[in-house]
C-alpha positions in Angstrom: 102.4 104.1 86.9 102.0 101.3 84.4 100.0 98.2 85.3 100.0 97.9 89.1 97.1 96.2 90.7 95.5 98.2 93.5 93.1 97.1 96.2 90.8 99.3 98.1 87.9 99.0 100.5 84.6 100.5 99.6 83.6 103.2 102.1 79.9 102.4 102.2 78.9 100.3 105.2 78.2 96.7 104.4 76.0 94.4 106.6 78.1 91.7 108.4 78.2 88.3 106.7 76.5 85.3 108.2 78.4 83.7 111.1 79.3 80.6 108.9 81.3 82.7 106.5 83.8 83.8 109.1 85.4 80.4 109.1 86.1 80.8 105.4 87.0 84.5 105.2 87.0 86.9 108.1 88.1 89.9 105.9 86.0 92.4 104.0 86.0 91.7 100.3 88.2 94.2 98.5 87.5 95.3 95.0 90.5 95.0 92.7 91.5 97.9 90.4 93.6 97.0 87.4 95.5 99.4 85.2 95.2 98.3 81.5 97.7 99.0 78.8 97.6 102.6 77.8 96.5 103.7 81.3 98.2 105.3 84.2 97.5 105.2 88.0 98.1 108.1 90.4 97.7 108.0 94.2 96.8 111.2 95.8 96.7 112.1 99.5 94.2 114.3 101.3 92.9 114.9 104.8 90.0 112.6 105.8 87.8 115.6 106.5 87.6 116.5 102.8 86.7 113.0 101.6 83.0 113.4 102.2 82.9 116.7 100.2 84.9 115.0 97.4 82.4 112.2 97.1 79.3 114.3 97.5 75.8 113.4 98.4 75.2 109.8 97.2 78.5 110.1 95.2 77.2 113.0 93.1 80.5 114.9 93.0 82.9 112.1 92.4 80.6 110.6 89.8 80.6 113.9 87.9 84.4 114.0 88.0 84.5 110.5 86.6 82.2 111.3 83.8 83.9 114.5 82.8 87.5 113.1 82.9 86.7 109.5 81.8 88.8 108.2 84.8 88.2 105.9 87.7 88.4 107.9 91.0 88.2 105.9 94.2 88.6 106.9 97.8 90.4 104.2 99.7 89.4 103.2 103.2 90.8 105.0 106.2 93.7 103.5 108.1 94.0 103.5 111.9 96.5 106.0 113.3 96.3 108.6 110.5 93.9 111.2 109.3 95.3 110.9 105.7 93.3 109.2 103.0 94.5 107.9 99.6 92.6 108.8 96.5 93.2 106.4 93.6 92.9 107.9 90.0 93.2 105.6 87.0 92.9 107.0 83.5 94.2 106.9 80.0 97.5 108.4 78.7 95.8 109.5 75.5 94.2 111.5 74.0 95.9 114.5 75.4 93.7 117.5 76.1 94.2 121.1 77.0 93.4 122.4 80.5 93.6 126.0 81.6 96.7 127.0 83.6 96.7 130.7 84.3 96.5 132.6 81.0 97.3 129.6 78.8 96.6 126.0 78.2 98.7 122.9 78.9 98.3 119.5 77.2 97.8 116.7 79.7 96.5 113.1 79.7 93.1 112.2 80.9 94.6 110.9 84.1 96.5 114.1 84.7 93.4 116.2 84.2 91.6 114.1 86.8 94.5 114.6 89.3 94.2 118.4 88.9 90.4 118.3 89.1 90.5 116.3 92.3 92.9 118.6 94.0 90.9 121.7 92.9 87.9 120.2 94.6 90.0 119.4 97.7 91.3 123.0 97.8 87.8 124.3 97.5 86.7 122.2 100.4 89.7 123.3 102.5 88.9 126.9 101.7 85.3 126.4 103.0 86.7 125.0 106.2 89.3 127.8 106.5 92.2 125.4 106.2 94.0 127.3 103.4 92.4 130.8 103.8 91.0 130.4 100.3 88.9 133.1 98.6 85.8 132.2 96.6 87.8 131.8 93.4 90.5 129.7 95.0 93.2 131.7 93.1 96.6 132.6 94.4 96.1 131.0 97.8 98.5 128.7 99.6 97.6 125.0 99.1 99.2 121.6 99.3 99.5 118.9 96.6 100.4 115.4 97.7 101.3 112.6 95.3 102.5 109.2 96.2 105.4 107.8 94.2 106.9 104.3 94.2 110.4 104.2 95.5 111.7 103.3 92.0 110.0 106.4 90.6 111.4 109.0 93.0 114.6 109.3 91.0 112.7 110.4 87.9 111.1 113.2 89.9 114.3 114.3 91.6 116.6 113.9 88.6 120.4 113.5 88.5 121.8 115.8 91.2 118.4 117.1 91.9 118.1 118.7 88.5 114.5 117.8 87.8 113.1 118.9 91.1 115.1 122.2 90.9 113.6 122.8 87.5 110.1 122.3 88.8 110.7 124.7 91.7 112.2 127.4 89.4 109.5 127.1 86.8 106.5 127.1 89.2 107.7 128.9 92.3 106.6 126.1 94.6 108.3 124.4 97.4 108.6 120.7 96.6 110.3 117.9 98.5 110.2 114.1 98.9 109.1 113.0 102.3 108.3 109.7 104.1 104.9 108.5 103.1 102.0 108.5 105.6 100.7 105.3 107.2 97.9 105.2 104.6 100.4 104.6 101.8 102.1 101.3 100.8 105.4 100.5 102.4 107.3 101.0 99.1 105.9 104.5 98.4 107.2 108.0 99.2 105.3 111.3 99.3 106.0 114.1 96.9 104.8 117.2 98.8 104.2 120.4 96.9 103.4 123.7 98.6 102.6 127.1 97.2 99.9 129.3 95.6 97.2 127.3 94.0 98.1 128.1 90.4 101.7 127.3 91.0 100.9 124.0 92.7 98.6 123.1 89.8 101.6 123.6 87.4 103.9 121.6 89.6 101.4 118.8 89.8 101.4 118.6 86.0 105.2 118.5 86.0 105.4 115.8 88.6 102.7 113.7 87.1 104.6 113.8 83.8 107.6 112.4 85.5 105.6 109.6 87.2 103.7 108.5 84.1 106.9 108.5 82.1 108.7 106.2 84.6 106.5 103.3 85.7 107.3 101.5 89.0 109.7 98.7 88.3 108.4 96.3 91.0 104.9 96.2 89.4 106.1 94.8 86.1 106.4 91.0 85.6 107.9 89.4 82.5 105.9 86.8 80.8 108.8 84.4 80.4 109.8 81.2 82.2 113.6 82.0 81.9 115.0 85.5 81.8 117.6 86.3 79.1 119.9 87.4 82.0 120.0 83.8 83.3 121.9 82.4 80.3 124.2 83.8 77.5 122.4 84.7 74.3 123.0 86.8 71.2 119.5 88.2 71.6 119.0 90.4 74.7 115.2 90.1 74.3 115.1 86.3 73.9 112.5 86.0 76.6 110.1 87.9 74.4 111.4 86.7 71.0 112.5 83.1 71.3 112.4 82.4 67.6 114.3 85.5 66.3 117.9 84.3 67.1 118.1 82.4 63.8 116.0 84.9 61.9 118.0 88.0 62.9 121.7 88.1 63.7 120.9 90.1 66.9 119.0 93.1 68.1 122.1 94.9 69.3 121.5 97.9 67.0 118.4 98.9 68.9 118.5 101.6 71.5 116.1 100.0 73.9 116.0 101.8 77.2 116.5 100.2 80.5 113.5 101.3 82.6 115.8 101.9 85.6 117.6 104.6 83.6 114.6 106.5 82.5 114.1 110.2 83.2 111.7 112.5 81.6 114.0 112.8 78.7 117.7 112.3 78.0 118.9 115.7 79.4 116.6 115.8 82.4 114.6 118.7 81.1 110.9 118.7 80.2 108.4 121.1 78.7 104.7 121.6 79.0 104.2 122.8 75.5 105.5 122.6 72.0 107.6 125.8 72.4 110.2 123.9 74.4 112.3 120.8 73.7 109.6 118.4 74.7 107.2 117.1 72.1 104.8 114.2 71.8 106.0 111.7 69.2 103.2 109.4 67.9 103.4 106.4 65.5 100.4 104.4 64.3 101.0 100.8 63.2 98.5 98.4 61.6 98.3 94.9 63.1 96.0 92.1 62.0 93.5 91.0 64.6 94.8 87.4 64.8 98.3 88.7 65.8 97.2 91.4 68.3 96.8 89.0 71.1 100.4 87.8 70.9 101.6 91.4 71.1 99.3 92.3 74.0 100.0 89.1 76.0 98.0 87.4 78.7 96.2 90.1 80.6 98.4 92.7 78.8 101.7 91.3 80.2 103.7 91.7 77.0 102.6 95.2 76.0 103.1 96.3 79.6 106.6 95.0 79.5 107.3 96.9 76.3 105.9 100.1 77.9 108.1 99.6 81.0 111.3 98.9 78.9 110.8 101.9 76.6 108.8 104.4 78.6 106.4 104.8 75.7 102.6 104.3 75.7 101.2 101.5 73.5 97.4 101.5 73.0 95.5 99.0 70.9 92.2 100.2 69.3 89.3 97.9 69.8 88.8 95.2 67.1 86.0 95.9 64.5 84.4 93.0 62.8 84.4 94.7 59.4 88.2 95.2 59.4 91.0 92.7 59.6 93.4 95.1 61.2 93.7 97.1 64.4 95.5 100.4 65.0 98.3 100.4 67.5 99.1 103.9 68.7 102.6 104.3 70.1 103.5 107.6 71.7 106.0 109.2 74.1 106.8 112.7 75.3 110.4 113.2 74.0 113.2 115.6 73.6 113.6 115.8 69.8 117.3 116.9 70.2 118.1 113.5 71.8 119.4 110.6 69.7 117.2 108.3 71.9 113.5 107.9 71.0 111.3 105.8 73.4 108.5 105.8 70.8 110.8 104.4 68.1 112.2 101.8 70.5 108.6 100.7 71.2 107.8 100.5 67.5 110.7 98.2 67.0 109.7 95.9 69.9 106.1 95.7 68.7 107.1 95.0 65.1 109.6 92.3 66.2 106.8 90.7 68.3 104.6 90.6 65.3 107.3 88.9 63.3 107.9 86.5 66.1 104.2 85.5 66.0 104.4 84.9 62.3 107.5 82.7 62.8 105.7 80.8 65.6 102.7 80.1 63.4 104.7 79.1 60.4 104.1 82.2 58.2 107.8 82.9 58.1 110.6 80.2 58.3 112.8 80.9 61.3 115.9 79.6 59.6 115.9 81.8 56.5 117.3 85.3 57.0 116.0 86.4 53.6 112.4 85.7 54.5 110.4 88.9 53.7 108.3 90.6 56.3 105.9 93.5 56.0 105.2 96.5 58.2 102.3 98.9 57.6 102.3 102.4 59.1 99.5 105.0 59.1 100.8 108.5 58.1 99.2 111.9 57.7 98.9 113.6 54.4 101.7 116.0 55.3 104.1 113.1 55.8 103.0 111.5 52.5 103.8 114.8 50.7 107.2 114.9 52.3 108.0 111.3 51.2 106.8 111.8 47.7 107.9 115.4 47.2 110.8 116.6 45.0 110.0 113.8 42.5 110.0 111.1 45.1 113.7 111.8 46.1 113.1 111.1 49.8 111.4 107.8 49.4 113.9 106.7 46.8 116.7 107.4 49.2 115.0 105.5 51.9 114.6 102.5 49.6 118.3 102.7 48.6 119.6 103.1 52.2 117.4 100.4 53.8 117.1 97.9 50.9 113.4 97.7 51.7 110.5 98.1 49.3 108.5 101.1 50.4 105.1 101.8 48.9 102.4 104.3 49.7 98.9 102.7 49.5 96.2 105.2 48.9 92.5 104.3 49.4 93.2 101.2 51.5 90.4 100.5 53.9 91.5 101.1 57.5 89.7 100.9 60.9 88.0 103.9 62.4 90.2 106.5 64.2 92.0 107.7 61.1 91.6 110.9 59.1 90.2 110.9 55.6 93.5 111.9 54.1 95.6 109.4 56.0 97.5 106.9 53.9 99.2 103.5 54.6 102.9 103.2 54.1 103.9 99.6 53.5 107.5 98.6 54.1 
């Protein structure tokens, strides 16, 4: 879920406000949780009887989970008429890390790790209460995993003709279905209910969370534009985000920008948990000057969130460092390499076009001259540099000839932290 704003009521008892304040506000103040660019939010459901054990004495358990996963974990307030409680988990999409699943490891995001850890704690508490007949290890016992999904995301979990959900059932051996959400959920949410042995449900949770984080809820995204491109004819389908580019580029029709409503985990509906299948994480790293970064990010992250929604890729800006003029933009997506469509490449094009648009707006490039040169700088690993320059530079020569661009490899150029010693800058 990219960039929704959640509200929740703190569970600790608060003293009543003075009588005079009731005239101004008779509601308990609700803390607001925002999901920043590069983050994902998951909403879990558990029985109210397990919330105390999840929080721990003076918050000791949940605080430890927050520290170990680097995620925000919040227990929302109870709702009258239901024993279900919603647990909000907010965490980053990167870096991916390995967690143990049976005899092997699976690469997951920080937020996915937190989801698994929270449910493991819930199952442990249910075992102590005799709810799931758990043994001390909590292995191979029947448990439930409950994730809330926005109505616009359910299709990504189910897949065309039920293909995705059938794949999850077959690969994990769990029972999984989409049900009406409990009263504690929002009105536009549905419940993904997973049932099976604990190890199988753990695998299924990772599959389902992959689907949810690759398909953000459409209703949570707002475009930072006064007039949508759909409201008037235009040769530029992204004129709302690139108003100056019509006279600089003939059009952007050659781009394979995804419509978020058509997203699935990948183009053929399959997905993989490791590099042995068709699914792989594709990562690009662009360099962006500090004075342009704000234009790409947008007010409160509105532009970059729109790009993430349109492409399904994650776009993360490294924090600015005073000693460097540039910031690293990490663009990544979990993709099927056999597909002609690449969400990560689409996001790279949108980000670069936005950088060019900022240069035009600030007068660095004339908007009326098609031949005006622009520059893109990409961080690449040593293995990629060797590929480009190998065989007497044949590959890079062919790229120059086909594209008409000047491509140079800049060794020894100072770059911000977060790069490896043998990384190089490719300037196009």
